[in-house]
N, C-alpha and C positions, 0 to 999 in steps of 0.2 A: 403619405406625405406628412410631417410633421410640422405644424407652425402654429403660431400665433395670431389670433385677430384681436389686436384691441385687446380687451379682457376677457375675450369670449373664444370658448374651446367648441370646436365641432367634431362630432364623431361620424361613424356609419348612420347611428340613428336618427341624430340630430340635423345631418345631413340629408336625413329622408325627409323629416319634417319639415326642412327648410324648403325643399324640392314642392313639397306639397302647397305650403303655403306660397311661394313663389308663383305655380302655378294658377291660382286665384288671386296672386295679388293681395291678399289678405293683411290687412294692418297687423304690425306687430303691437307688443304688448309694455308700457311704460317705455317704448323708445328702444327697445332691445328685440333681435331677432328671435324668433318664436325659437326654442329649442335650445339658447344661449345659456351655456355654464360658466358660472362665475370661475377662470383661470384658481385663484389661490384654493378652490374646493377639489383640485383635482393632482394627482403626484406629479411634478413636474419630470419627473424620468420615466413616467409610463403614458405619454401622451401620444395619441394614434390619430391622423387623420386623413382623410381621403376626400383630397379637394384639390384644386388647382391654385397656387399660391403664385406671391412673385418672385422672380428668379434670385434675389438676394436673399431671401428668407432662410434659405439650407445655411449660408455664410453668417448668419446673425444668429441662428442655433448652435452652430459651431464654435463661433465667440462665446456661447453662454456654457461651453463646457459640455454639450449634449450632442448626440450623433444622430444627424437628421438622416431618414431613409427615404430614398427618392426613386424615380425611375422618369424615363422618358416616355412621355405618352406618343401614340400613332399620331397621325394628322387627325384621323377620324374622332380619337379620344378626345384630341387636344378642343377641336371645333367643340363638340360635345360639352366638356370641361367650361371652355368660354361660355357657351349657353347657361349653364350652369349659375357661373360665377355672375353673370350679366342680372341673372334674375336676383341671386343674393345680394349683390350689390345697390340694385334699385330697391329693393325690400328695406336695406339699412338705410337708404337715403329717405324714403316713404316713412318710415319711422322716427330719425330723427330731424331729418330737413338739414343737416351739415352740410356744407360746400364741399367739406372733405369728403364725403362719402359720394357727391355729384362727382368727385374728379376720379374716385376708385370708377364709376359707371364709365365715365371717357376713357379711362386706363383699358379697361375691357373691349370698349367699341373699337378701339386704334388696333388690339389684337385681331379682333374679328375681320375689320376690313383688309387687314394686310393678309388674312388666310384667304380672302378672296381676291388677290392680286389686286387690289385697289387702293389707290393713292388718297390722300388725306384732301386733296386738290379735287380729284373726281367726286370722293364724296360730297364736296361741298357746292359742285357746279350742278349735281344733281339737286342738292336742297333747294339751291337757289331757285333752280327751272320748276321744282315743285311748289315753289312760293309764290313765284311768278303766277302761275296756272292756277294754283287752290289757296293761295292766300300761305300766309305763315302762323305761327303759334305763338305770336308775341302780344 
């Protein structure tokens, strides 16, 4: 999948580094995700990504005059990629603390609960019950 993530580009090796960082939730350096490469340092016509991106990204790439190469993931692959994406987004939030990154974490969480056949109201009810029994994190 071709895609830009702000001014960072992730390839297979970058994804591997990111996954390694995510497993240990290691802090990122200078507010940037480990392995990030400035977009301006890579040829725009030769970008390759192997990651889950938002559904409108291919359209954005087309509007930029490029040709995205995509594939539809199996359910199993989709869930695995959501797991990886959750770690990536959590690391980005951890690295810079921006609310925008926290919204990205929430977007992935929403996709994950939908794969489980759960509604947001169900998730909220479980959260409330746990808060009553064990307290909250506020």
